[in-house]
C-alpha positions, 0 to 999 in steps of 0.5 A, a space after each residue: 500500500 502506498 501511504 504517501 500521496 505527495 505533499 498535500 496539506 489536507 493529508 498532514 493531520 492524518 499523517 501526523 496522527 500516524 507518525 505519533 502512533 508509530 513513534 510511541 510504538 517504537 520509542 514508547 510514551 515519554 516520561 514527563 519530568 517534574 516541572 521546572 520553574 518557568 524562568 529556569 526553563 526560559 533561560 535554559 532554552 536561551 542557552 540552548 540556542 545554536 549549541 548542543 544539549 551537552 554545552 547547554 547543560 554545562 553552561 546552565 549548571 555553571 550558572 547555577 553553581 556560581 550564583 545562588 539565585 536569579 537575584 545574584 545573576 541580576 546584580 552580577 556584572 555582565 562579564 561574570 555571567 558571560 564567563 559562567 555561560 561560556 560553554 553554551 557559545 555566543 556568551 556575549 549575546 546571551 549574557 546581556 539577554 539574560 540580564 535584560 529578562 531579569 531586569 524586565 521581570 523586576 520592573 514589570 512584576 517586582 520579582 524574578 518569577 515567570 510562573 505567571 505566564 502559565 496562567 496566560 493563553 499560549 497566544 498571550 504568552 507569545 505576545 508578552 515574551 516575544 517582545 524580549 530580545 532572543 525569545 522566539 516562538 520556539 523558546 516560548 513554546 518550550 516554556 509552556 510545554 515543559 514548565 506549564 504543561 500546555 499542549 503546545 508543540 515546539 519546533 526545533 531544528 530536528 523537528 523542522 527538518 523531519 517535517 519537511 523531509 516527511 512531507 508535512 510542510 514544504 521545503 520553503 516553510 520556515 520554522 516560525 510558520 511550521 509552529 503555526 501549521 504543525 500545531 493545528 495537526 498534532 493530536 490533542 494531548 500528544 504535543 509532549 509525546 510527539 515533541 520528545 519522540 521526534 527529537 529522538 528520531 532526529 538524533 538517532 535515525 533521521 539525521 541531517 546527513 545520511 538518514 537511516 531510512 531503512 531503520 525508520 519507524 515512519 518511513 511508510 508515511 515519508 515523502 523522502 523515503 518514497 522518493 528513494 523507493 521510486 528511484 530504485 524501482 525506476 532504475 530496475 
């Protein structure tokens, strides 16, 4: 049976449901960890930009070790914050942005606590937080998903690549556009599961270079895989 009928938007909702089920069959339904404070998640996500998970974790751990709380980070010289987060890369950009977020919270809320954002709708959270430099849709959605338990779907580099490769979105669809499109098609209550499992798929099988298509649990609904099959059949 040919599951793949081309890149038709009307099929994307069905296809994403199939992908969700197949990934849970392969990787299981992911465990949901205890929610971290929203401010921790926001800053950790800023540190994750343009770096590896290992470097992000190292930078965040150093930041926490060198400063007892966010008040200390707020009052510290920017170069001290920069030195602490250096493993994450782009420290000269990220340190001022972190300081600015803390200053903004102090001035607008009177305390360094972002948990109020969990009471807002995703649309309102986006309006509030994307005004901050360095905070885009993905960053906001990560905060809402992991710290607030909202059923929103962050699109990172791995997920964006897979969505285009599978045929959920076109090659020209930007990451920002992908959030809006894919979010409508994710099965209700499955945003966390699908996000985590697509990350696993992107890191282990559907890599940017030399994807392991023969091992992929969603190959039967993948445009890229179908094109490989068609090329093989045409050559024989």
